[in-house]
C-alpha positions as CSV (number, residue, x, y, z in Angstrom):
1,M,-3.4,-1.3,2.4
2,L,-0.8,-2.7,4.7
3,V,2.0,-4.6,2.9
4,R,5.2,-6.5,3.9
5,Y,7.5,-7.0,0.9
6,A,9.8,-9.9,1.6
7,Q,11.8,-8.9,-1.5
8,S,11.7,-6.1,-4.1
9,G,14.1,-4.1,-6.3
10,V,15.1,-2.1,-3.2
11,G,15.1,-5.0,-0.7
12,P,12.5,-5.9,1.9
13,Y,10.3,-3.2,3.3
14,D,6.9,-2.5,4.9
15,E,4.3,0.0,3.7
16,L,1.0,1.5,4.8
17,L,-0.9,3.3,2.0
18,W,-4.2,4.9,1.2
19,V,-5.5,4.8,-2.3
20,S,-8.2,7.2,-3.2
21,L,-10.8,5.6,-5.4
22,S,-12.8,8.8,-6.1
23,G,-12.0,9.3,-9.8
24,A,-8.9,7.5,-11.1
25,P,-7.1,5.5,-8.4
26,Q,-4.3,7.5,-6.8
27,V,-2.0,6.9,-3.8
28,T,-2.7,9.9,-1.7
29,R,-0.8,8.9,1.5
30,I,1.9,6.3,2.0
31,V,4.6,5.5,4.5
32,V,7.4,2.9,4.0
33,S,10.1,1.5,6.3
34,T,13.2,2.2,4.1
35,Q,14.7,5.3,2.5
36,Q,15.5,3.3,-0.6
37,S,11.7,2.7,-1.1
38,V,11.0,6.4,-0.6
39,V,13.6,7.5,-3.2
40,W,12.6,5.0,-5.9
41,G,8.9,5.2,-5.4
42,R,9.0,9.0,-5.7
43,R,11.3,8.9,-8.7
44,N,9.9,6.1,-10.8
45,W,6.1,6.3,-10.1
46,A,5.5,9.8,-8.5
47,I,4.2,8.0,-5.4
48,P,4.4,10.5,-2.4
49,K,6.3,8.1,-0.1
50,S,7.8,9.2,3.2
51,Q,9.6,7.1,5.8
52,A,8.2,5.7,9.0
53,E,8.9,3.1,11.6
54,F,7.0,-0.2,11.7
55,A,7.0,-2.3,14.9
56,W,5.5,-5.8,14.4
57,E,4.5,-8.2,17.1
58,G,2.6,-11.5,17.2
59,L,2.6,-14.6,15.0
60,P,1.9,-14.7,11.2
61,G,-1.9,-14.6,10.7
62,R,-2.4,-12.9,14.1
63,E,-0.2,-9.7,14.1
64,Q,-0.2,-6.2,15.4
65,V,1.8,-3.3,14.0
66,R,2.5,0.2,15.3
67,V,3.5,2.7,12.6
68,T,5.1,5.8,13.9
69,Q,6.7,8.8,12.2
70,D,8.8,11.3,14.1
71,G,7.4,9.9,17.4
72,R,3.8,10.4,16.3
73,L,1.5,7.3,16.1
74,L,0.2,7.0,12.5
75,A,-1.6,3.7,12.9
76,H,-1.9,0.8,15.4
77,L,-3.5,-2.1,13.5
78,S,-4.4,-5.6,14.4
79,V,-4.8,-8.2,11.7
80,Q,-6.2,-11.7,12.3
81,A,-6.5,-14.1,9.3
82,W,-8.9,-17.0,9.4
83,G,-10.4,-19.7,7.2
84,P,-9.1,-21.4,4.1
85,S,-6.9,-19.7,1.6
86,L,-8.2,-19.2,-2.0
87,P,-6.4,-17.9,-5.1
88,V,-6.7,-14.2,-5.6
89,T,-5.7,-12.2,-8.7
90,T,-6.1,-8.7,-10.2
91,A,-6.5,-10.3,-13.6
92,V,-10.3,-10.1,-13.3
93,V,-10.2,-6.4,-12.4
94,P,-10.5,-4.0,-15.3
95,A,-7.1,-2.3,-16.0
96,A,-8.7,1.1,-15.5
97,W,-9.5,0.2,-11.9
98,R,-5.9,-0.9,-11.1
99,T,-4.1,1.9,-13.0
100,L,-2.6,4.5,-10.6
101,T,-2.8,8.0,-11.9
102,Q,-0.1,10.0,-10.0
103,P,0.3,13.7,-10.6
104,P,3.8,15.0,-10.5
105,L,5.5,15.5,-7.1
106,P,6.9,19.0,-6.2
107,E,10.5,17.9,-6.9
108,A,9.5,16.7,-10.4
109,G,9.2,20.2,-11.9
110,D,7.0,20.2,-15.0
111,R,6.9,16.4,-15.4
112,A,3.6,15.0,-16.6
113,T,1.2,12.7,-14.7
114,L,2.3,9.1,-14.5
115,L,0.2,6.0,-15.1
116,T,1.1,2.6,-13.7
117,T,-1.1,-0.5,-14.2
118,V,-0.4,-2.8,-11.3
119,S,-1.1,-6.6,-11.2
120,A,-0.9,-9.1,-8.4
121,S,-1.8,-12.6,-7.5
122,G,-1.5,-14.9,-4.5
123,R,-3.5,-16.9,-2.0
124,G,-5.8,-14.9,0.3
125,R,-7.7,-15.7,3.5
126,P,-10.5,-13.7,5.1
127,A,-9.1,-11.4,7.7
128,R,-10.3,-9.1,10.5
129,L,-8.6,-5.7,10.5
130,S,-9.0,-3.7,13.7
131,V,-7.8,-0.1,14.0
132,V,-6.6,0.5,17.5
133,G,-5.6,4.1,16.9
134,G,-3.5,6.6,15.0
135,D,-4.0,9.5,12.6
136,F,-2.8,8.1,9.3
137,H,-6.1,8.8,7.5
138,P,-9.4,9.9,9.1
139,A,-11.4,7.3,7.2
140,L,-9.3,4.6,8.8
141,L,-10.8,5.4,12.2
142,E,-14.3,6.5,11.0
143,R,-15.2,3.6,8.7
144,R,-15.1,-0.2,8.9
145,P,-13.6,-2.0,5.9
146,L,-16.2,-3.8,3.7
147,L,-13.6,-6.6,3.1
148,S,-10.3,-7.5,4.6
149,V,-8.1,-10.1,3.0
150,A,-4.7,-11.4,4.2
151,V,-2.5,-12.4,1.3
152,P,0.8,-13.5,3.0
153,D,2.4,-15.0,-0.1
154,F,1.8,-12.8,-3.2
155,R,3.5,-11.6,-6.3
156,M,3.0,-8.0,-7.5
157,V,4.1,-6.5,-10.8
158,F,4.7,-2.8,-10.7
159,P,5.9,-1.9,-14.2
160,A,7.6,1.2,-15.4
161,A,5.2,4.2,-15.4
162,R,3.8,5.6,-18.6
163,V,3.4,9.3,-19.2
164,R,-0.3,10.4,-19.6
165,P,-0.9,12.0,-23.0
166,A,-1.7,15.6,-22.7
């Protein structure tokens, strides 16, 4: 997922993330554009965030972004939205499919696995995602997405995490 947050509890920021769907959903790789997002994402939800640079160009609905970290290209993506927008919501998705199961990060010591059930809604348009290059995740280059949706105006609720019972 490629997300541009216009506002959040830590201010605006960009993020590129990979969610593993084998087993329980888990964010396995994520980079964000601000240090505040790194700190709070790691602390509150055990999300393994690290900081990267995002360079955007183009017009809304027809954009490219280059994501780099320490001078290394992680991803060069092109997104082109088309067609009418329709309402989209996670309300129709079972909670188990949108509950992130994040194991403790190294700095958390013996803290338990955290569970966070995310919800979102907005208006989406079909989109074409082209991966120009980068080594963010092998599958990003090896596979084509089954579905790409641009949701330029959305609302996401990322509640406090729950501790998974032992």
